[in-house]
N, C-alpha and C positions, 0 to 999 in steps of 0.2 A: 525923469528917471533917477532912481537912487544912484549914488556915486560909490564906486568901489576903488580900492587902492591896490589893484593888482600890480601895477608898475612899480610901486614903492614898497611892496611887501618883501622883506628880506628873507633869505634862506635860513631857516631855523635848524641849525646843525644839531642842537641838543634834542629837539623833538624828533628829528629824523633818526638819530642814534638810538634813542629810547624806544621808538616805534620798532626799529629793526631788532633790538634786543627782545622786545616783547613777542616777536615772531620767530624766536629761535627754534621752536619746535617744528614749524613749517620749513624753515631753512634747513634744519638738520634732516628732516624727512626727505626733502628734495635732494639734498646732497647725498644721502645714503642711497636713494633710488638711482641717482645718476651714476654713482660709483659702481653699484652692482651692475647696472645696465651696460655702461661702456667698458668697465673692466671685464665683465663677463663676455662681452662680444670679442674683446681682444684675446682672451684666453681660448674661446671657442675657435677663433680663426687660427690661433697659433698652435694649439695642441690637437684639435680635431679636424682642421681643414688645411693642414700644411702640405697635403699631397704626398707624392712619392718621394723617398729619400734621394738626395742628390750627392754626387761625388765630384770632387775637384782635384785636378792635378796641376801643380805649379812648376814653372820653369823659370830659372833665373839666368840672365845673360850678362856678358861683359861687352860693351860697345866701345870700340876705338874710333875716335873722331879724327877727321882729316885735318885738324888744326892743332897747334900747340896748346898745352894746358892753360897757358896764360890768356889765350884767345878762345877758350872753351865757351864763354858766355855768348859768343857771336854765332855759334853753330849748334848749340845744344838743342835737343828735342825734348819738349816738356811732356808731362803726363797726358795731357789732352791729345797731343799730337801722336804719341805712341798708341793710344787707344783708337784714334782715328785711322792710323795706318793698318792695324790688324782687322779693321772692319771694312776696308776697301775691297772692291771686287777683284782687283789685281792680286791682293794678298790671299783672299779666300779662294780664288781660282787655283792658286798654287797648292793650297792646303787640300782642296778637293782632289786634285791630280795625284798628290801623294797618297791620299786615302784610297783612291782607285787602284793605284799600283800595289798597295798592300792588300788588295782583295776585299776591302770594306765597301759597303754600300755608300755611294756618294750622297752627301747631304746638300741641300740647297744653300744658297748664300745667306738667306735669312736665318735658317736653322743654325748654321755655323756662327753667324754673327751673335746669336743669342748665347752660344756656348763659350765664346772667347772674350777675354777682357785683357787689355794691355795696361800695365801699371808702371809707375815710376815712384817707388816708395821713398828713396833717399837720394842717392847719388845719381847724377845725370848719366853716368856711364854704366849703371846697373839697372837696366829695365827688367821687367818680368811679365810673364803671361800666365793666366789662369784659365783652364778649360774645365767647364762644369757640365756634367751629363748625368743621366739617370742610371747608367751602367758604368761600373769602375773601369772595365776594359775599354769601353768607348772613350772615356776621358783620357786614359793613357795613350791610346792610339791617336786621337786627335792632337794631343799635346806633342807627341813625337813628330807628327806632320807639321805642326806649327814651328817646332824647333828647326826642322829641316829647311822650311821656307825662310825663317828668320835668319839663319846662318848662311844660306847659299844664295838665294835669289834676292832677298830684300836689300842687302848692302849694295848690290850692283846698281840699283835704281836710285840710291840716295847718295849724292855726291859729298854730303857732309860726313859720311861714315865710311871708314876704310874697311872694317871687319867687325863681325859679331860672332862671339863664341858662347857656347853653353857652359856655364860654370856650376849649375845645379840642375841636372836633368829631371824630368818628371818620371820617376820610376814607379810610382804608385799613386793611387787616387784615394783620398781620404773623404770620409763622409762629412758633408756640410752640416754642422750643428746650428740650427736656427738660433739667432740671438733673441731669445724670449725672456722678457723681464716682467713677470706679472706684478711684482711688488711696485715697481715704478709705474706700471700701467694703472694700477688701482690708486696710487697716490696722485698721479696726474688727473685721473678721472674725478677724484674727490676735489682737487683744487679747482678744476674747471667747472664742476657742478656747483660748488660753493660760489664761485665768482658769478656765473651766469644767473644763479638763483637770486643772489643779492642784487645784481643789476636789474633783473626783471622786477623784483619787488620795489626797488627804488624808482624805476621808470613808471610803474603803475601808480605808486603813491604820488609822484610829482605830477602826473597827468590826471589824477582822480579828483582834483579840487576838493580835498578832504577838509573836514572841520573836526578837530579833536580837542581844541582848547577854547574856552569862552573868549579869550583875548583875540582869537581869530575873527570872531563876529564883530567885536568892537573895532578892530583895526581895519579889516577888509571891507566891511559894509557900513561902518559908521553907526551901528545900532547899539543900544544899551543891552548888556548881557547880564542876566541875573546870576549866572553861574550854572552849577548843577544842583541836584537835590541834596548832595552831601557837602556843598560849599558852605564854609563858615559864614560867608557874607550874604547868604541867600536871604535870610529874614530881613536884614537891614536894607538890602537892595529893593525887596518887594515893598517894604514900608515907605521908602523914599520915592521910588518911581511911580507907585500907584497911590500916592498920598491924596486923600480927599475923595477917592473913588469908592462907590458903594459896590458896583459890579464891574467886572472886567471880563472880556471875552478871551477864551483860550482856544487857539486854532493850531492844528498840526500842519507841519510842512509835508511830511511823508504820510502817505495814506495808511501805512502799516502801524502807525502809532495809535494806541488806544487813548484817545483824548480824554475820556472820562477818568481813566486810571491816572493820567497825568495831572488832571485838575485835582483829584482827591489826594494824591500823594503830595502835591504842592501845598495844599491847605494843611495837611498833617505836618509837613516840614516847617510851616510858618506859625504853628501854634506857639503861644507864649511870647510872640514878638511884641515889643513895645509899640503902641500905636494901633491904629485901625488897619486891618487887613481886608481888602475887598473880597467879595465873593467871586470866585472864578467860575464862569459859566462856559462849559465846553461847547464849541461850535464845530460843525463839520468842516473838513478840509476843503479849501477852495479848489483843490485839484479834483475832488470828487463831486463837489457841489458849488459851482461858481456863483450860484444865486445867493450864497451866504454872505456875499460882499455887502449887500444892502443892510443886513443885520450888523455886520462889523462896523459900518459907518456910523451906526447909532450908538455903538458901545462907547463907554467912557474911556476905556483903554483896551489895547489889543496886545495879547501875549502870544508870540509864536513859539511853538515847541518844535525844535529841529533835532533829529536823531543824529548823534555824532557818528562819524565814519566817512568812508569813501563816497564820493559823488554827492555828498550832502550840500556842497556849495552851489552847484548848478541848480539843484532842486529849490534851495532857498532863493536863489536869484529869480527863478521863474515866479515864485509866489510873491516876492517883493515887487517885481515888475507889475504883476496883476493888481496887487493892492494899491500901488501908486496910481495906476490908471483909474482905479475906483475911488480915489481920494480917501483911502483908509490908512491912517497914520499908525505905524507900529510903535508901541510903547517900549517893549523890551522883548528879549528872546531868551528862552530857556534851553540849555543844552541837555538833551535827553539821552539816557543810557550811555553816558560818557565813560571812558576807561579811567576810573578813579585811581587805580594803581599807577597808570601813566601820569595822571595829573600830580599825584603826590611825589613821584620821582622827578617830574619836571620842575616843580617849585621847591624841592627839598633843598637845593643848593642855595637858593635865594633866601629861604627862611633860616637856614643855618647861618648864613652870613649876617642876616639881620639880628638873630639872637646873639651872635658873637659881638656885633657892634653894641647892642644894649648892655651886654655884660661888661664890655670895656668902659662904657660911659659910667656905669655904676661904680666900677673900680676907681675911676678918676675922681668921682664925687666923693 
């Protein structure tokens, strides 16, 4: 079996970055679509599906603890505890009793629990309660019942507290303005869409066994690579690798490659090369016609044409495995329909450095 160097193949950061930059239109389109989708859903839910308006009434208290101020840290009630107290059945039962005495329809404990919130915003001695309901009058009525229970019944059952008094009663209920931030929603949607689009493309590329550079063929599969049809070294590689051959077979790896077109364009690209260039005879792909292996064995040389892109590696592996079983030795591989712009950008830095080195040497001489 042919040998591959997957375990030794390093991660090519430059190629990955250039590939992602070349897909900027797709990334931008997916980011825009995600921004409009998720940002639009947020706006629809916030502006069109926010339900009936809610009104809240807030009461602020002063709690006197049964310890000295210097020992307050031993008896204080934190915010979580305050909120737990106002949701206990003991506390809610007292609130329902006060509402019943005021002539209001009694609410269940679950309904009251959804209306009342206990807070401790700053000082341990200044708790507060917020009652939210769909009708302003109900908010105020429930808030007053909560105040009565908080100041009269609640301290009697808590030994750490001497007394609680209301310092800011709930005289009115204000409409609750939803905290809707569409700009932040769209920015967050754009950032998340960009992130997940980039990650998805990277994962696809890393798992696609792609072939985008001729050097990948040489390094990963140990095969000679002619380059691409626009490579400057194509003619010299053909002259050297197929030296002394009169005819060479050209076989496609992927069945969508027009092998006759590939052979003709290769001969046109090699015109004017110093030395003899063999005649390239197109052969059917072994994927479509496995019987062609017998003709490939008789050929002086075999040139495989592999289409650059995703999943090309696995297809090439399959063909190489079959040809090895048939004792067909591959002479070289031609990378077909490669992204020449990507190749120029990939090798531009190296060529620039090489030119700079030559210029420096000439200056020294």
